[in-house]
KOLTORVEX-386895 format. One record per residue (C-alpha): residue number from 1; x, y, z. Coordinates in pm, whole numbers, plus 50000, padded with zeros to 5 digits. Layout:
KOLTORVEX-386895
<pt><num>NUM</num><x>X</x><y>Y</y><z>Z</z></pt>
...
END
This chain:
KOLTORVEX-386895
<pt><num>1</num><x>80980</x><y>85074</y><z>94194</z></pt>
<pt><num>2</num><x>81006</x><y>84793</y><z>94459</z></pt>
<pt><num>3</num><x>81296</x><y>84777</y><z>94699</z></pt>
<pt><num>4</num><x>81481</x><y>84507</y><z>94507</z></pt>
<pt><num>5</num><x>81445</x><y>84692</y><z>94195</z></pt>
<pt><num>6</num><x>81658</x><y>84977</y><z>94348</z></pt>
<pt><num>7</num><x>81958</x><y>84731</y><z>94338</z></pt>
<pt><num>8</num><x>81957</x><y>84687</y><z>93975</z></pt>
<pt><num>9</num><x>82232</x><y>84811</y><z>93764</z></pt>
<pt><num>10</num><x>82092</x><y>84762</y><z>93412</z></pt>
<pt><num>11</num><x>82238</x><y>85028</y><z>93157</z></pt>
<pt><num>12</num><x>82532</x><y>85099</y><z>93394</z></pt>
<pt><num>13</num><x>82913</x><y>85042</y><z>93321</z></pt>
<pt><num>14</num><x>83167</x><y>84950</y><z>93588</z></pt>
<pt><num>15</num><x>83537</x><y>85030</y><z>93571</z></pt>
<pt><num>16</num><x>83729</x><y>84808</y><z>93829</z></pt>
<pt><num>17</num><x>84088</x><y>84759</y><z>93894</z></pt>
<pt><num>18</num><x>84213</x><y>84425</y><z>94004</z></pt>
<pt><num>19</num><x>83898</x><y>84297</y><z>93862</z></pt>
<pt><num>20</num><x>84014</x><y>83955</y><z>93752</z></pt>
<pt><num>21</num><x>84094</x><y>83779</y><z>94064</z></pt>
<pt><num>22</num><x>83995</x><y>83749</y><z>94428</z></pt>
<pt><num>23</num><x>83769</x><y>84031</y><z>94581</z></pt>
<pt><num>24</num><x>83775</x><y>84216</y><z>94254</z></pt>
<pt><num>25</num><x>83657</x><y>83914</y><z>94057</z></pt>
<pt><num>26</num><x>83377</x><y>83873</y><z>94286</z></pt>
<pt><num>27</num><x>83270</x><y>84223</y><z>94286</z></pt>
<pt><num>28</num><x>83282</x><y>84237</y><z>93909</z></pt>
<pt><num>29</num><x>83062</x><y>83915</y><z>93882</z></pt>
<pt><num>30</num><x>82825</x><y>84051</y><z>94133</z></pt>
<pt><num>31</num><x>82772</x><y>84380</y><z>93962</z></pt>
<pt><num>32</num><x>82731</x><y>84186</y><z>93638</z></pt>
<pt><num>33</num><x>82454</x><y>83981</y><z>93786</z></pt>
<pt><num>34</num><x>82284</x><y>84295</y><z>93869</z></pt>
<pt><num>35</num><x>82306</x><y>84423</y><z>93536</z></pt>
<pt><num>36</num><x>82628</x><y>84632</y><z>93484</z></pt>
<pt><num>37</num><x>82860</x><y>84592</y><z>93186</z></pt>
<pt><num>38</num><x>83220</x><y>84570</y><z>93298</z></pt>
<pt><num>39</num><x>83555</x><y>84706</y><z>93207</z></pt>
<pt><num>40</num><x>83816</x><y>84480</y><z>93404</z></pt>
<pt><num>41</num><x>84178</x><y>84611</y><z>93457</z></pt>
<pt><num>42</num><x>84451</x><y>84371</y><z>93555</z></pt>
<pt><num>43</num><x>84800</x><y>84276</y><z>93500</z></pt>
<pt><num>44</num><x>84744</x><y>83918</y><z>93389</z></pt>
<pt><num>45</num><x>84575</x><y>83860</y><z>93030</z></pt>
<pt><num>46</num><x>84477</x><y>83504</y><z>93127</z></pt>
<pt><num>47</num><x>84286</x><y>83584</y><z>93443</z></pt>
<pt><num>48</num><x>84130</x><y>83902</y><z>93273</z></pt>
<pt><num>49</num><x>84007</x><y>83661</y><z>92989</z></pt>
<pt><num>50</num><x>83867</x><y>83413</y><z>93222</z></pt>
<pt><num>51</num><x>83685</x><y>83666</y><z>93423</z></pt>
<pt><num>52</num><x>83546</x><y>83831</y><z>93123</z></pt>
<pt><num>53</num><x>83410</x><y>83515</y><z>92987</z></pt>
<pt><num>54</num><x>83239</x><y>83456</y><z>93318</z></pt>
<pt><num>55</num><x>83095</x><y>83816</y><z>93305</z></pt>
<pt><num>56</num><x>82970</x><y>83729</y><z>92937</z></pt>
<pt><num>57</num><x>82818</x><y>83413</y><z>93064</z></pt>
<pt><num>58</num><x>82585</x><y>83632</y><z>93287</z></pt>
<pt><num>59</num><x>82473</x><y>83824</y><z>92985</z></pt>
<pt><num>60</num><x>82663</x><y>84136</y><z>93028</z></pt>
<pt><num>61</num><x>82943</x><y>84304</y><z>92813</z></pt>
<pt><num>62</num><x>83284</x><y>84250</y><z>92943</z></pt>
<pt><num>63</num><x>83589</x><y>84447</y><z>92810</z></pt>
<pt><num>64</num><x>83952</x><y>84406</y><z>92946</z></pt>
<pt><num>65</num><x>84246</x><y>84646</y><z>92984</z></pt>
<pt><num>66</num><x>84589</x><y>84504</y><z>93074</z></pt>
<pt><num>67</num><x>84767</x><y>84743</y><z>93314</z></pt>
<pt><num>68</num><x>84947</x><y>84764</y><z>93651</z></pt>
<pt><num>69</num><x>84763</x><y>85028</y><z>93823</z></pt>
<pt><num>70</num><x>85030</x><y>85012</y><z>94101</z></pt>
<pt><num>71</num><x>85225</x><y>85220</y><z>93865</z></pt>
<pt><num>72</num><x>85079</x><y>85585</y><z>93823</z></pt>
<pt><num>73</num><x>85157</x><y>85606</y><z>93459</z></pt>
<pt><num>74</num><x>84990</x><y>85272</y><z>93389</z></pt>
<pt><num>75</num><x>84677</x><y>85366</y><z>93592</z></pt>
<pt><num>76</num><x>84639</x><y>85683</y><z>93390</z></pt>
<pt><num>77</num><x>84674</x><y>85497</y><z>93065</z></pt>
<pt><num>78</num><x>84397</x><y>85252</y><z>93168</z></pt>
<pt><num>79</num><x>84161</x><y>85536</y><z>93264</z></pt>
<pt><num>80</num><x>84217</x><y>85746</y><z>92955</z></pt>
<pt><num>81</num><x>84170</x><y>85414</y><z>92748</z></pt>
<pt><num>82</num><x>83856</x><y>85339</y><z>92923</z></pt>
<pt><num>83</num><x>83703</x><y>85670</y><z>92893</z></pt>
<pt><num>84</num><x>83806</x><y>85714</y><z>92535</z></pt>
<pt><num>85</num><x>83704</x><y>85356</y><z>92406</z></pt>
<pt><num>86</num><x>83455</x><y>85236</y><z>92656</z></pt>
<pt><num>87</num><x>83285</x><y>85524</y><z>92814</z></pt>
<pt><num>88</num><x>83086</x><y>85670</y><z>92984</z></pt>
<pt><num>89</num><x>83175</x><y>85503</y><z>93308</z></pt>
<pt><num>90</num><x>82906</x><y>85504</y><z>93586</z></pt>
<pt><num>91</num><x>83076</x><y>85303</y><z>93848</z></pt>
<pt><num>92</num><x>83425</x><y>85296</y><z>93964</z></pt>
<pt><num>93</num><x>83581</x><y>85029</y><z>94219</z></pt>
<pt><num>94</num><x>83933</x><y>85110</y><z>94319</z></pt>
<pt><num>95</num><x>84030</x><y>84763</y><z>94420</z></pt>
<pt><num>96</num><x>84390</x><y>84713</y><z>94379</z></pt>
<pt><num>97</num><x>84612</x><y>84706</y><z>94667</z></pt>
<pt><num>98</num><x>84805</x><y>84470</y><z>94910</z></pt>
<pt><num>99</num><x>85057</x><y>84452</y><z>95186</z></pt>
<pt><num>100</num><x>85316</x><y>84227</y><z>94993</z></pt>
<pt><num>101</num><x>85587</x><y>84275</y><z>95249</z></pt>
<pt><num>102</num><x>85665</x><y>84185</y><z>95609</z></pt>
<pt><num>103</num><x>85941</x><y>84436</y><z>95670</z></pt>
<pt><num>104</num><x>85969</x><y>84644</y><z>96001</z></pt>
<pt><num>105</num><x>85928</x><y>85028</y><z>95963</z></pt>
<pt><num>106</num><x>86305</x><y>85081</y><z>96080</z></pt>
<pt><num>107</num><x>86425</x><y>84845</y><z>95802</z></pt>
<pt><num>108</num><x>86193</x><y>84953</y><z>95525</z></pt>
<pt><num>109</num><x>86375</x><y>85061</y><z>95204</z></pt>
<pt><num>110</num><x>86244</x><y>85398</y><z>95072</z></pt>
<pt><num>111</num><x>86193</x><y>85245</y><z>94727</z></pt>
<pt><num>112</num><x>85968</x><y>84972</y><z>94875</z></pt>
<pt><num>113</num><x>85783</x><y>85209</y><z>95075</z></pt>
<pt><num>114</num><x>85703</x><y>85437</y><z>94753</z></pt>
<pt><num>115</num><x>85606</x><y>85141</y><z>94550</z></pt>
<pt><num>116</num><x>85371</x><y>85020</y><z>94806</z></pt>
<pt><num>117</num><x>85205</x><y>85376</y><z>94866</z></pt>
<pt><num>118</num><x>85174</x><y>85389</y><z>94480</z></pt>
<pt><num>119</num><x>85008</x><y>85043</y><z>94480</z></pt>
<pt><num>120</num><x>84764</x><y>85121</y><z>94759</z></pt>
<pt><num>121</num><x>84709</x><y>85488</y><z>94745</z></pt>
<pt><num>122</num><x>84825</x><y>85668</y><z>94429</z></pt>
<pt><num>123</num><x>84662</x><y>85428</y><z>94175</z></pt>
<pt><num>124</num><x>84342</x><y>85507</y><z>94370</z></pt>
<pt><num>125</num><x>84384</x><y>85877</y><z>94339</z></pt>
<pt><num>126</num><x>84477</x><y>85851</y><z>93978</z></pt>
<pt><num>127</num><x>84161</x><y>85651</y><z>93893</z></pt>
<pt><num>128</num><x>83934</x><y>85867</y><z>94120</z></pt>
<pt><num>129</num><x>84069</x><y>86182</y><z>93966</z></pt>
<pt><num>130</num><x>84014</x><y>86064</y><z>93601</z></pt>
<pt><num>131</num><x>83726</x><y>85825</y><z>93613</z></pt>
<pt><num>132</num><x>83536</x><y>86005</y><z>93895</z></pt>
<pt><num>133</num><x>83628</x><y>86334</y><z>93746</z></pt>
<pt><num>134</num><x>83469</x><y>86242</y><z>93433</z></pt>
<pt><num>135</num><x>83147</x><y>86155</y><z>93624</z></pt>
<pt><num>136</num><x>83154</x><y>86490</y><z>93776</z></pt>
<pt><num>137</num><x>83205</x><y>86675</y><z>93444</z></pt>
<pt><num>138</num><x>82922</x><y>86464</y><z>93284</z></pt>
<pt><num>139</num><x>82661</x><y>86581</y><z>93531</z></pt>
<pt><num>140</num><x>82469</x><y>86257</y><z>93546</z></pt>
<pt><num>141</num><x>82595</x><y>86128</y><z>93901</z></pt>
<pt><num>142</num><x>82788</x><y>85835</y><z>93966</z></pt>
<pt><num>143</num><x>82953</x><y>85586</y><z>94220</z></pt>
<pt><num>144</num><x>83295</x><y>85563</y><z>94336</z></pt>
<pt><num>145</num><x>83372</x><y>85271</y><z>94568</z></pt>
<pt><num>146</num><x>83716</x><y>85256</y><z>94727</z></pt>
<pt><num>147</num><x>83846</x><y>84929</y><z>94892</z></pt>
<pt><num>148</num><x>84024</x><y>85021</y><z>95197</z></pt>
<pt><num>149</num><x>84082</x><y>84786</y><z>95487</z></pt>
<pt><num>150</num><x>84045</x><y>84747</y><z>95836</z></pt>
<pt><num>151</num><x>84414</x><y>84802</y><z>95854</z></pt>
<pt><num>152</num><x>84345</x><y>85176</y><z>95782</z></pt>
<pt><num>153</num><x>84156</x><y>85178</y><z>96106</z></pt>
<pt><num>154</num><x>84361</x><y>84931</y><z>96330</z></pt>
<pt><num>155</num><x>84714</x><y>84793</y><z>96321</z></pt>
<pt><num>156</num><x>84747</x><y>84429</y><z>96252</z></pt>
<pt><num>157</num><x>84942</x><y>84237</y><z>96503</z></pt>
<pt><num>158</num><x>85263</x><y>84069</y><z>96433</z></pt>
<pt><num>159</num><x>85335</x><y>84182</y><z>96087</z></pt>
<pt><num>160</num><x>85532</x><y>84454</y><z>95940</z></pt>
<pt><num>161</num><x>85469</x><y>84653</y><z>95605</z></pt>
<pt><num>162</num><x>85317</x><y>84941</y><z>95782</z></pt>
<pt><num>163</num><x>85300</x><y>85134</y><z>95442</z></pt>
<pt><num>164</num><x>84973</x><y>84926</y><z>95396</z></pt>
<pt><num>165</num><x>84809</x><y>85060</y><z>95714</z></pt>
<pt><num>166</num><x>84936</x><y>85422</y><z>95604</z></pt>
<pt><num>167</num><x>84799</x><y>85403</y><z>95272</z></pt>
<pt><num>168</num><x>84474</x><y>85251</y><z>95365</z></pt>
<pt><num>169</num><x>84404</x><y>85510</y><z>95622</z></pt>
<pt><num>170</num><x>84487</x><y>85769</y><z>95355</z></pt>
<pt><num>171</num><x>84217</x><y>85596</y><z>95126</z></pt>
<pt><num>172</num><x>83964</x><y>85643</y><z>95399</z></pt>
<pt><num>173</num><x>84065</x><y>86017</y><z>95418</z></pt>
<pt><num>174</num><x>84044</x><y>86047</y><z>95043</z></pt>
<pt><num>175</num><x>83709</x><y>85880</y><z>95031</z></pt>
<pt><num>176</num><x>83559</x><y>86124</y><z>95293</z></pt>
<pt><num>177</num><x>83704</x><y>86432</y><z>95136</z></pt>
<pt><num>178</num><x>83619</x><y>86348</y><z>94777</z></pt>
<pt><num>179</num><x>83267</x><y>86247</y><z>94902</z></pt>
<pt><num>180</num><x>83207</x><y>86602</y><z>95057</z></pt>
<pt><num>181</num><x>83348</x><y>86772</y><z>94731</z></pt>
<pt><num>182</num><x>83152</x><y>86569</y><z>94485</z></pt>
<pt><num>183</num><x>82805</x><y>86524</y><z>94685</z></pt>
<pt><num>184</num><x>82664</x><y>86832</y><z>94493</z></pt>
<pt><num>185</num><x>82723</x><y>86649</y><z>94167</z></pt>
<pt><num>186</num><x>82549</x><y>86340</y><z>94280</z></pt>
<pt><num>187</num><x>82863</x><y>86131</y><z>94271</z></pt>
<pt><num>188</num><x>82897</x><y>85935</y><z>94590</z></pt>
<pt><num>189</num><x>83220</x><y>85810</y><z>94714</z></pt>
<pt><num>190</num><x>83217</x><y>85534</y><z>94988</z></pt>
<pt><num>191</num><x>83467</x><y>85278</y><z>95109</z></pt>
<pt><num>192</num><x>83466</x><y>84919</y><z>95203</z></pt>
<pt><num>193</num><x>83702</x><y>84803</y><z>95471</z></pt>
<pt><num>194</num><x>83738</x><y>84426</y><z>95460</z></pt>
<pt><num>195</num><x>83903</x><y>84237</y><z>95730</z></pt>
<pt><num>196</num><x>84047</x><y>83887</y><z>95675</z></pt>
<pt><num>197</num><x>83949</x><y>83719</y><z>95347</z></pt>
<pt><num>198</num><x>84105</x><y>83404</y><z>95211</z></pt>
<pt><num>199</num><x>84241</x><y>83556</y><z>94887</z></pt>
<pt><num>200</num><x>84560</x><y>83431</y><z>94716</z></pt>
<pt><num>201</num><x>84779</x><y>83680</y><z>94893</z></pt>
<pt><num>202</num><x>84649</x><y>83548</y><z>95238</z></pt>
<pt><num>203</num><x>84680</x><y>83195</y><z>95113</z></pt>
<pt><num>204</num><x>85061</x><y>83284</y><z>95041</z></pt>
<pt><num>205</num><x>85090</x><y>83440</y><z>95381</z></pt>
<pt><num>206</num><x>84953</x><y>83111</y><z>95532</z></pt>
<pt><num>207</num><x>85224</x><y>82916</y><z>95363</z></pt>
<pt><num>208</num><x>85511</x><y>83188</y><z>95441</z></pt>
<pt><num>209</num><x>85412</x><y>83261</y><z>95798</z></pt>
<pt><num>210</num><x>85122</x><y>83042</y><z>95911</z></pt>
<pt><num>211</num><x>85121</x><y>83189</y><z>96254</z></pt>
<pt><num>212</num><x>85016</x><y>83543</y><z>96125</z></pt>
<pt><num>213</num><x>84705</x><y>83385</y><z>95960</z></pt>
<pt><num>214</num><x>84610</x><y>83172</y><z>96264</z></pt>
<pt><num>215</num><x>84650</x><y>83450</y><z>96507</z></pt>
<pt><num>216</num><x>84425</x><y>83683</y><z>96297</z></pt>
<pt><num>217</num><x>84165</x><y>83423</y><z>96273</z></pt>
<pt><num>218</num><x>84163</x><y>83340</y><z>96645</z></pt>
<pt><num>219</num><x>84078</x><y>83746</y><z>96701</z></pt>
<pt><num>220</num><x>83769</x><y>83714</y><z>96473</z></pt>
<pt><num>221</num><x>83461</x><y>83676</y><z>96701</z></pt>
<pt><num>222</num><x>83276</x><y>83486</y><z>96401</z></pt>
<pt><num>223</num><x>83562</x><y>83243</y><z>96415</z></pt>
<pt><num>224</num><x>83654</x><y>83231</y><z>96049</z></pt>
<pt><num>225</num><x>83786</x><y>83435</y><z>95741</z></pt>
<pt><num>226</num><x>83549</x><y>83583</y><z>95518</z></pt>
<pt><num>227</num><x>83502</x><y>83446</y><z>95138</z></pt>
<pt><num>228</num><x>83546</x><y>83674</y><z>94851</z></pt>
<pt><num>229</num><x>83185</x><y>83635</y><z>94749</z></pt>
<pt><num>230</num><x>83071</x><y>83788</y><z>95069</z></pt>
<pt><num>231</num><x>83193</x><y>84127</y><z>94944</z></pt>
<pt><num>232</num><x>82991</x><y>84124</y><z>94635</z></pt>
<pt><num>233</num><x>82640</x><y>84220</y><z>94777</z></pt>
<pt><num>234</num><x>82790</x><y>84499</y><z>94954</z></pt>
<pt><num>235</num><x>82963</x><y>84632</y><z>94649</z></pt>
<pt><num>236</num><x>82626</x><y>84595</y><z>94464</z></pt>
<pt><num>237</num><x>82456</x><y>84799</y><z>94714</z></pt>
<pt><num>238</num><x>82708</x><y>85091</y><z>94695</z></pt>
<pt><num>239</num><x>82690</x><y>85084</y><z>94330</z></pt>
<pt><num>240</num><x>82318</x><y>85103</y><z>94298</z></pt>
<pt><num>241</num><x>82044</x><y>85352</y><z>94358</z></pt>
<pt><num>242</num><x>81972</x><y>85182</y><z>94699</z></pt>
<pt><num>243</num><x>82269</x><y>85360</y><z>94846</z></pt>
<pt><num>244</num><x>82196</x><y>85710</y><z>94677</z></pt>
<pt><num>245</num><x>82171</x><y>85893</y><z>95014</z></pt>
<pt><num>246</num><x>82502</x><y>85739</y><z>95137</z></pt>
<pt><num>247</num><x>82845</x><y>85915</y><z>95077</z></pt>
<pt><num>248</num><x>83161</x><y>85928</y><z>95270</z></pt>
<pt><num>249</num><x>83096</x><y>85610</y><z>95466</z></pt>
<pt><num>250</num><x>83332</x><y>85337</y><z>95555</z></pt>
<pt><num>251</num><x>83167</x><y>85009</y><z>95561</z></pt>
<pt><num>252</num><x>83358</x><y>84747</y><z>95764</z></pt>
<pt><num>253</num><x>83318</x><y>84383</y><z>95680</z></pt>
<pt><num>254</num><x>83543</x><y>84181</y><z>95915</z></pt>
<pt><num>255</num><x>83345</x><y>83918</y><z>96094</z></pt>
<pt><num>256</num><x>83371</x><y>84134</y><z>96404</z></pt>
<pt><num>257</num><x>83751</x><y>84164</y><z>96427</z></pt>
<pt><num>258</num><x>83751</x><y>84547</y><z>96511</z></pt>
<pt><num>259</num><x>83487</x><y>84479</y><z>96784</z></pt>
<pt><num>260</num><x>83771</x><y>84359</y><z>97023</z></pt>
END
Protein backbone atom coordinates (compact mmCIF):
# COMPACT_ATOMS: atom_id res chain seq x y z
CA UNK A 1 0.00 0.00 0.00
CA UNK A 2 1.37 3.40 -1.01
CA UNK A 3 1.40 6.30 1.43
CA UNK A 4 -1.43 8.15 -0.33
CA UNK A 5 -3.57 5.01 -0.25
CA UNK A 6 -3.57 5.21 3.54
CA UNK A 7 -5.63 8.39 3.33
CA UNK A 8 -8.45 6.66 1.45
CA UNK A 9 -11.78 6.20 3.24
CA UNK A 10 -13.52 3.83 0.85
CA UNK A 11 -16.16 1.74 2.60
CA UNK A 12 -16.26 4.03 5.64
CA UNK A 13 -19.23 6.01 6.93
CA UNK A 14 -19.00 9.40 8.60
CA UNK A 15 -21.43 10.93 11.10
CA UNK A 16 -20.80 14.67 11.41
CA UNK A 17 -22.68 17.24 13.48
CA UNK A 18 -23.06 20.71 12.03
CA UNK A 19 -22.10 19.15 8.74
CA UNK A 20 -24.08 21.34 6.38
CA UNK A 21 -22.28 24.67 6.75
CA UNK A 22 -18.90 26.25 7.41
CA UNK A 23 -16.11 24.05 8.74
CA UNK A 24 -18.42 21.04 8.99
CA UNK A 25 -19.45 21.26 5.36
CA UNK A 26 -15.84 21.42 4.17
CA UNK A 27 -14.82 18.46 6.32
CA UNK A 28 -17.80 16.44 5.07
CA UNK A 29 -16.91 17.18 1.46
CA UNK A 30 -13.24 16.42 2.07
CA UNK A 31 -14.00 13.03 3.60
CA UNK A 32 -16.43 12.29 0.76
CA UNK A 33 -13.70 13.02 -1.77
CA UNK A 34 -11.52 10.53 0.11
CA UNK A 35 -14.24 7.89 -0.31
CA UNK A 36 -16.50 8.09 2.76
CA UNK A 37 -20.26 8.02 2.76
CA UNK A 38 -21.72 10.74 4.95
CA UNK A 39 -24.50 11.19 7.49
CA UNK A 40 -25.01 14.94 7.87
CA UNK A 41 -26.65 16.35 11.00
CA UNK A 42 -27.81 19.95 11.18
CA UNK A 43 -30.65 22.28 12.09
CA UNK A 44 -31.62 23.59 8.65
CA UNK A 45 -33.10 21.25 6.06
CA UNK A 46 -32.19 23.53 3.15
CA UNK A 47 -28.46 23.66 3.94
CA UNK A 48 -28.45 19.93 4.70
CA UNK A 49 -29.96 19.26 1.28
CA UNK A 50 -27.41 21.48 -0.50
CA UNK A 51 -24.45 19.82 1.17
CA UNK A 52 -25.93 16.35 0.62
CA UNK A 53 -26.23 17.13 -3.09
CA UNK A 54 -22.58 18.18 -3.17
CA UNK A 55 -21.55 14.94 -1.44
CA UNK A 56 -23.52 12.92 -3.99
CA UNK A 57 -21.88 14.88 -6.81
CA UNK A 58 -18.60 13.44 -5.52
CA UNK A 59 -19.97 9.94 -5.98
CA UNK A 60 -20.72 9.16 -2.35
CA UNK A 61 -23.89 8.40 -0.44
CA UNK A 62 -25.30 11.26 1.66
CA UNK A 63 -27.97 10.93 4.34
CA UNK A 64 -29.39 13.76 6.43
CA UNK A 65 -30.81 14.08 9.93
CA UNK A 66 -32.39 17.33 11.07
CA UNK A 67 -31.51 17.93 14.72
CA UNK A 68 -30.17 20.60 17.05
CA UNK A 69 -27.39 18.74 18.85
CA UNK A 70 -26.98 21.70 21.18
CA UNK A 71 -30.00 20.15 22.91
CA UNK A 72 -28.92 16.87 24.54
CA UNK A 73 -32.18 15.09 23.78
CA UNK A 74 -31.91 16.07 20.10
CA UNK A 75 -28.30 14.87 20.00
CA UNK A 76 -29.37 11.53 21.42
CA UNK A 77 -32.20 11.19 18.92
CA UNK A 78 -29.89 11.93 15.99
CA UNK A 79 -27.32 9.39 17.16
CA UNK A 80 -29.85 6.64 17.78
CA UNK A 81 -31.48 7.29 14.39
CA UNK A 82 -28.13 7.09 12.62
CA UNK A 83 -27.13 3.87 14.35
CA UNK A 84 -30.52 2.22 13.75
CA UNK A 85 -31.04 3.33 10.16
CA UNK A 86 -27.62 4.22 8.73
CA UNK A 87 -25.08 2.22 10.71
CA UNK A 88 -22.48 1.10 11.26
CA UNK A 89 -20.65 4.40 11.73
CA UNK A 90 -16.86 4.32 11.35
CA UNK A 91 -16.00 8.01 11.82
CA UNK A 92 -17.52 10.58 14.16
CA UNK A 93 -16.80 14.30 13.87
CA UNK A 94 -18.20 16.35 16.73
CA UNK A 95 -18.22 19.73 15.04
CA UNK A 96 -21.13 21.70 16.50
CA UNK A 97 -20.24 24.67 18.70
CA UNK A 98 -19.87 28.42 18.91
CA UNK A 99 -19.43 31.36 21.25
CA UNK A 100 -22.67 33.10 20.21
CA UNK A 101 -22.61 35.76 22.97
CA UNK A 102 -20.33 38.55 24.14
CA UNK A 103 -21.33 38.69 27.81
CA UNK A 104 -18.96 39.29 30.72
CA UNK A 105 -18.74 36.46 33.24
CA UNK A 106 -20.23 38.58 36.02
CA UNK A 107 -23.27 39.32 33.82
CA UNK A 108 -23.81 35.86 32.33
CA UNK A 109 -27.26 34.43 33.14
CA UNK A 110 -27.11 30.84 34.34
CA UNK A 111 -29.56 29.71 31.65
CA UNK A 112 -27.33 31.20 28.93
CA UNK A 113 -24.26 29.57 30.43
CA UNK A 114 -25.94 26.16 30.54
CA UNK A 115 -27.27 26.36 27.00
CA UNK A 116 -23.80 27.19 25.68
CA UNK A 117 -22.16 24.43 27.70
CA UNK A 118 -24.68 22.04 26.17
CA UNK A 119 -23.91 23.40 22.69
CA UNK A 120 -20.15 23.14 23.01
CA UNK A 121 -19.65 20.21 25.38
CA UNK A 122 -22.71 18.13 26.24
CA UNK A 123 -23.58 17.43 22.60
CA UNK A 124 -20.02 16.22 22.05
CA UNK A 125 -20.31 13.94 25.07
CA UNK A 126 -23.66 12.49 23.95
CA UNK A 127 -22.42 11.73 20.43
CA UNK A 128 -19.14 10.33 21.70
CA UNK A 129 -20.98 8.12 24.18
CA UNK A 130 -23.45 6.75 21.63
CA UNK A 131 -21.62 6.74 18.28
CA UNK A 132 -18.16 6.17 19.72
CA UNK A 133 -19.53 3.66 22.19
CA UNK A 134 -21.02 1.68 19.32
CA UNK A 135 -17.56 1.59 17.70
CA UNK A 136 -16.12 0.13 20.90
CA UNK A 137 -18.90 -2.46 21.13
CA UNK A 138 -18.51 -3.48 17.48
CA UNK A 139 -14.84 -4.24 17.96
CA UNK A 140 -13.70 -3.06 14.52
CA UNK A 141 -12.00 0.16 15.61
CA UNK A 142 -13.03 3.64 14.61
CA UNK A 143 -12.21 7.34 14.59
CA UNK A 144 -13.58 10.13 16.78
CA UNK A 145 -12.58 13.69 15.89
CA UNK A 146 -13.61 16.49 18.24
CA UNK A 147 -13.54 20.06 17.00
CA UNK A 148 -12.17 21.97 19.97
CA UNK A 149 -10.66 25.46 19.62
CA UNK A 150 -7.55 27.40 20.48
CA UNK A 151 -9.96 29.06 22.94
CA UNK A 152 -9.68 25.85 24.95
CA UNK A 153 -5.96 26.59 25.30
CA UNK A 154 -5.83 30.40 25.51
CA UNK A 155 -8.39 33.11 26.27
CA UNK A 156 -9.30 35.39 23.40
CA UNK A 157 -8.83 39.08 24.06
CA UNK A 158 -11.58 41.64 24.18
CA UNK A 159 -14.62 39.38 24.15
CA UNK A 160 -16.88 37.79 26.76
CA UNK A 161 -18.80 34.55 26.61
CA UNK A 162 -16.23 32.56 28.57
CA UNK A 163 -18.48 29.54 28.56
CA UNK A 164 -16.82 28.95 25.17
CA UNK A 165 -13.28 28.74 26.58
CA UNK A 166 -14.53 26.58 29.44
CA UNK A 167 -16.39 24.12 27.24
CA UNK A 168 -13.63 23.81 24.65
CA UNK A 169 -11.04 23.15 27.36
CA UNK A 170 -13.35 20.41 28.62
CA UNK A 171 -13.63 18.99 25.09
CA UNK A 172 -9.85 18.70 25.03
CA UNK A 173 -9.88 16.92 28.40
CA UNK A 174 -12.67 14.61 27.23
CA UNK A 175 -10.67 13.85 24.09
CA UNK A 176 -7.59 12.80 26.05
CA UNK A 177 -9.45 10.78 28.66
CA UNK A 178 -11.60 8.95 26.12
CA UNK A 179 -8.55 8.29 23.95
CA UNK A 180 -6.87 6.55 26.88
CA UNK A 181 -9.97 4.46 27.60
CA UNK A 182 -10.60 3.42 24.02
CA UNK A 183 -7.06 2.86 22.70
CA UNK A 184 -7.22 -0.89 23.46
CA UNK A 185 -10.31 -1.05 21.25
CA UNK A 186 -8.54 0.62 18.30
CA UNK A 187 -10.89 3.60 18.50
CA UNK A 188 -8.73 6.70 18.24
CA UNK A 189 -9.94 10.00 19.69
CA UNK A 190 -8.25 13.22 18.59
CA UNK A 191 -9.11 16.89 18.57
CA UNK A 192 -8.60 19.73 16.12
CA UNK A 193 -8.16 23.18 17.65
CA UNK A 194 -8.89 25.78 14.97
CA UNK A 195 -7.95 29.41 15.32
CA UNK A 196 -9.67 32.14 13.34
CA UNK A 197 -11.61 30.97 10.31
CA UNK A 198 -13.95 33.21 8.32
CA UNK A 199 -17.11 31.21 8.81
CA UNK A 200 -20.59 32.74 9.01
CA UNK A 201 -20.38 33.38 12.80
CA UNK A 202 -17.11 35.30 12.40
CA UNK A 203 -18.57 37.25 9.52
CA UNK A 204 -21.39 38.17 11.90
CA UNK A 205 -18.89 39.27 14.56
CA UNK A 206 -17.20 41.38 11.89
CA UNK A 207 -20.48 43.24 11.43
CA UNK A 208 -21.38 43.52 15.10
CA UNK A 209 -17.93 44.29 16.50
CA UNK A 210 -15.32 44.70 13.75
CA UNK A 211 -12.62 45.64 16.27
CA UNK A 212 -12.66 42.10 17.70
CA UNK A 213 -12.12 40.56 14.28
CA UNK A 214 -9.36 42.99 13.29
CA UNK A 215 -7.57 42.67 16.65
CA UNK A 216 -7.55 38.89 16.30
CA UNK A 217 -6.27 39.06 12.73
CA UNK A 218 -3.44 41.40 13.76
CA UNK A 219 -2.24 38.77 16.26
CA UNK A 220 -1.92 36.00 13.65
CA UNK A 221 1.72 35.63 12.50
CA UNK A 222 0.60 34.53 9.04
CA UNK A 223 -1.41 37.74 8.81
CA UNK A 224 -4.82 36.40 7.79
CA UNK A 225 -7.70 34.17 8.78
CA UNK A 226 -7.96 30.58 7.66
CA UNK A 227 -10.47 29.42 5.08
CA UNK A 228 -12.89 26.58 5.93
CA UNK A 229 -11.38 24.32 3.26
CA UNK A 230 -8.05 24.46 5.10
CA UNK A 231 -9.50 22.14 7.75
CA UNK A 232 -10.59 19.33 5.41
CA UNK A 233 -7.15 17.74 4.78
CA UNK A 234 -6.45 17.56 8.51
CA UNK A 235 -9.82 15.90 9.12
CA UNK A 236 -9.13 13.38 6.35
CA UNK A 237 -5.80 12.53 7.98
CA UNK A 238 -7.37 11.95 11.40
CA UNK A 239 -10.20 9.90 9.88
CA UNK A 240 -7.90 7.65 7.88
CA UNK A 241 -5.45 4.82 8.42
CA UNK A 242 -2.67 7.39 8.01
CA UNK A 243 -3.25 8.44 11.64
CA UNK A 244 -3.77 4.97 13.10
CA UNK A 245 -1.02 5.43 15.73
CA UNK A 246 -2.19 8.88 16.85
CA UNK A 247 -4.67 9.22 19.68
CA UNK A 248 -5.31 11.82 22.36
CA UNK A 249 -3.67 14.51 20.25
CA UNK A 250 -4.83 18.11 19.96
CA UNK A 251 -3.79 19.51 16.59
CA UNK A 252 -3.69 23.30 16.43
CA UNK A 253 -4.39 24.99 13.09
CA UNK A 254 -4.34 28.74 13.69
CA UNK A 255 -1.84 30.47 11.42
CA UNK A 256 0.51 30.72 14.39
CA UNK A 257 -1.85 32.67 16.69
CA UNK A 258 -0.90 30.69 19.81
CA UNK A 259 2.84 31.13 19.20
CA UNK A 260 2.90 34.64 20.65
